[in-house]
N, C-alpha and C positions, 0 to 999 in steps of 0.2 A: 682243363677244357672246360668251356662253357658252352652249354647247349641252347639256344634261342631259336622261336619259334619265329616265323614271318606270322602278319598278319594282313587280312584282307587289307585293312586301311593304311599299310602302309605301301601298296601300291599308285604308280603314279597314273597320269594320265597315256602314258607309252605304253602301260602292262607290266611295268617292272616295279621292281622295290627301290622307292627313293633313294639315292646317292644322300640323303639327309639323314636318311635311317639307319645307313649302312654304317657311318660317323656314329650313328647311337650304339653301333654293335660295338664298335672301338670302344668308344667309352663307359660302355658295360663290363666287358673285359679289362679295363683298365682297374676300374672300380673294383671289381669283384677280386680281382691279384692283390690291391693293396690294400683294400679295408674289410674285406670278407673272408680273406683265404684265412684256414685255421690256425696257420703258426704266428700270420700275422696280427690276427685277434689274441691268441693265446701270451704273446710275447708283447702286447701292447706296440705295434713297432707303428711308425707315420704317425704319432699321435697326434700333430699337429697337419694333417692332412699332405698335398701334395698338390703340385697344380702342372699343364699339361704346356710345355711350351712349344712345341711343334708336333704335327701331325703332317706327313705324308704319305699321302695316296694313291696307290693305284689302282683302277677299277679294271678289272682283268674279262669280265664278262657280265653280261648283264644279267639280275637277279630274277626270279619269278616265285610269286608266292606259289607255295607246296605246303603239304600238310608235314612233310619230315622237316625236323629242327637243322636249322646251322649248326655249324661247330665253329668255335671261337678261341682257336690256340694263340698262345702268347710265348714269346721267346725271348729273356733279356739277350740281344746281342753286345752290351759295352755296358760298363759302368761308369761315372764320369765322377767326381770330387761329392756333387751333390745331386746327381741327376740318374738315370737308368733309360739305356737309348732299346725300345720294346719294340718287335715285330709282332703285329698280328697279323694274323690270317682269318678268314671269313668263308668256309667252305662248306660244301655238301659234299663229301666223298662221291668220285673223286675229284670234284671239281673245286678251283679256289677261284673263289668269287671277287676277293677283294685281299689287298695287302697291303697292310699300312705298316710306315716305322714312324714311332711316337715316342719323342721325349717327355719323361718325366721328370720333375722336379719335389726333392724333397723341401716342404714347406717349413719356415719358424712361424709359430702363430702370432706372436709380438709384432715383427717387423712386416710380417708380410712377404720377406724376401728367403731365398733360397737357403737352404742349410747344409751342412757336410752330412752326406749318409750318415748313420753311426755304425756300427760293427756288427750288430746284430741284422740292424735292415740290408747290410751288403752281404753278409752270410746268406738272408734269404733270397735275395734276389740271383745272388749268385749261383743257388739250386735249377734257376730256371734258366742258365747259359749254357751253350753247347759245351761240348766236354773240352774241347781245345780253349775255348772262352774261358772257361771256368777253372783252368791248370794256369791259365797269365795270370786272371785275375788275384788266385791264391797265391803263387807266384811273386804278384808286385804288393802284396797287402802284408804278406808275412814279416813277421821281426827278422830282423839279418840275423844267419846261422840258424835259422827255424824252418823246417821242411813245411813247404805246403799241406794241407788237411785235402782230404779226397771231400767229394761232395756226397749227396746224396744219390745211390741207385738212378739209375735213367732206364729209361724205354723209350726206344724210337723217337730219340733224340730230343724228346722231351718230358719234365717231371711230372708225373701226373699225381696230383697230392688234392685232397677233401677241399674243396670251396664249400665255401655255405649259399644256399639254392636263395634266390631272390627272386622279386614277383614274376614275372614273366619268362627266365633263363634258370635255366636248372645246369647242373653240373652231372659229366659221366665218369663213372670210373674207367674212362680209357686212357 
C-alpha cells in the first residue's frame, strides 16, 4: 500500500482535489508496483518498462485536502498474455474516493510493442491477486501433471510487501 499526501496546490476552484491529480495517484501506485517494489527491483522485472493501455475510473466522492495522507491500494484482478489488469483504490479509511481499473502491458524496448510476461513477472503479479484468482492463474500456468504452487501469505485480501518510498508518497507496513 502506498501512502500519498495531498497538497494545497492540488485543490481546484471547486475546493476539492482536481481529478487530474487523482489520476496521478493511480500512476504513482502503478509505477511503484512495477518499478520500485523490492521484488521487482531485486529480480530485474519489467526491464523494458510497461505502458498503460487503459484507465477506467469511477470518482466515488469528492476529495478535499487534509493533513492525513491517502492510501493507494492495488490488486491485480487478472493476468493476460502480456498484460495485468489492476484495480487501484484511493482512500482515506473508511472512505474510498476513487476506484480505477487499469490495464498495464509489458513492453519490448526495441519494438516498442507489447511482449509476453515472463514467468517471474507472472509470479510477482500473481502475489497481488485475490486468493481465488491466484489459484486460477496458478492452475492455468502450471505444466501438465504438476500441482499449482501456493503464493505468498495474504492479509485482508491484499499482499503487504515493502516498496521503496518516493518523493511525495511513502509506503506503510499495513
